[in-house]
C-alpha positions as CSV (number, residue, x, y, z in Angstrom):
1,X,114.5,93.5,91.0
2,X,112.8,96.1,93.2
3,X,110.6,98.2,92.0
4,X,111.3,101.6,94.0
5,X,109.0,103.5,92.9
6,X,106.0,101.9,94.2
7,X,108.4,100.8,96.9
8,X,108.7,104.9,97.8
9,X,104.9,105.6,97.1
10,X,103.7,103.0,99.6
11,X,105.7,105.4,101.9
12,X,104.9,108.2,101.2
13,X,101.2,107.7,100.4
14,X,99.5,106.7,104.2
15,X,101.8,110.0,105.7
16,X,99.9,112.3,102.9
17,X,96.0,114.1,103.3
18,X,95.4,114.2,99.4
19,X,96.6,110.6,98.8
20,X,95.6,111.1,95.1
21,X,97.6,113.6,94.1
22,X,100.7,112.2,95.1
23,X,103.2,110.8,92.5
24,X,106.4,109.1,92.1
25,X,108.8,109.9,89.4
26,X,112.0,108.4,88.1
27,X,113.9,110.8,86.3
28,X,117.4,109.6,84.8
29,X,120.9,110.0,85.7
30,X,124.7,111.1,84.4
31,X,125.7,108.5,86.6
32,X,124.2,104.9,85.6
33,X,124.5,103.3,89.9
34,X,122.3,106.5,90.8
35,X,118.4,106.6,90.8
36,X,116.9,109.8,91.1
37,X,113.5,109.6,92.7
38,X,111.2,112.5,92.7
39,X,107.9,112.6,95.3
40,X,105.1,115.1,93.9
41,X,102.5,116.1,96.0
42,X,100.2,119.1,97.0
43,X,102.6,121.6,99.1
44,X,100.9,121.0,103.0
45,X,101.5,117.8,102.2
46,X,104.8,118.0,101.1
47,X,105.6,119.6,104.3
48,X,104.5,116.5,105.8
49,X,106.6,114.3,104.4
50,X,109.8,116.9,105.2
51,X,108.6,117.0,108.3
52,X,110.6,119.3,111.3
53,X,114.2,119.5,110.3
54,X,114.0,117.2,107.6
55,X,113.4,114.6,109.8
56,X,110.9,112.7,108.2
57,X,112.7,113.2,104.7
58,X,115.9,111.4,106.2
59,X,113.7,108.5,107.3
60,X,112.2,108.3,104.4
61,X,115.5,108.2,102.5
62,X,116.9,106.0,104.7
63,X,114.0,103.4,104.0
64,X,115.3,103.8,100.7
65,X,118.7,103.0,101.2
66,X,118.1,99.8,102.5
67,X,115.8,98.8,99.4
68,X,119.2,100.0,97.5
69,X,121.5,97.8,98.1
70,X,119.8,94.7,96.5
71,X,120.1,96.6,93.3
72,X,123.5,98.0,95.0
73,X,122.6,101.4,93.5
74,X,123.0,104.7,95.3
75,X,119.8,106.5,95.6
76,X,118.1,110.0,95.8
77,X,115.2,111.0,97.0
78,X,113.2,115.0,96.1
79,X,110.4,116.4,97.4
80,X,108.6,118.7,94.6
81,X,105.5,120.5,95.5
82,X,102.7,120.4,92.9
């Protein structure tokens, strides 16, 4: 079983300036086949993680989709400012 929270944290931490403030939390879902992950970071780092027109966020989501195929689950990644 892959720890998707750690995988996501390993992806987003190097992108952020304040790496100690970055957190990834797994939230419950109504659907058993869905995993919801939230990335919490300072607002300037969230802007960096989302990127222009969401290009960075979409790239991060695509990387997690590859990891989630092994788990055979749908993954949703959301970004929130601290």
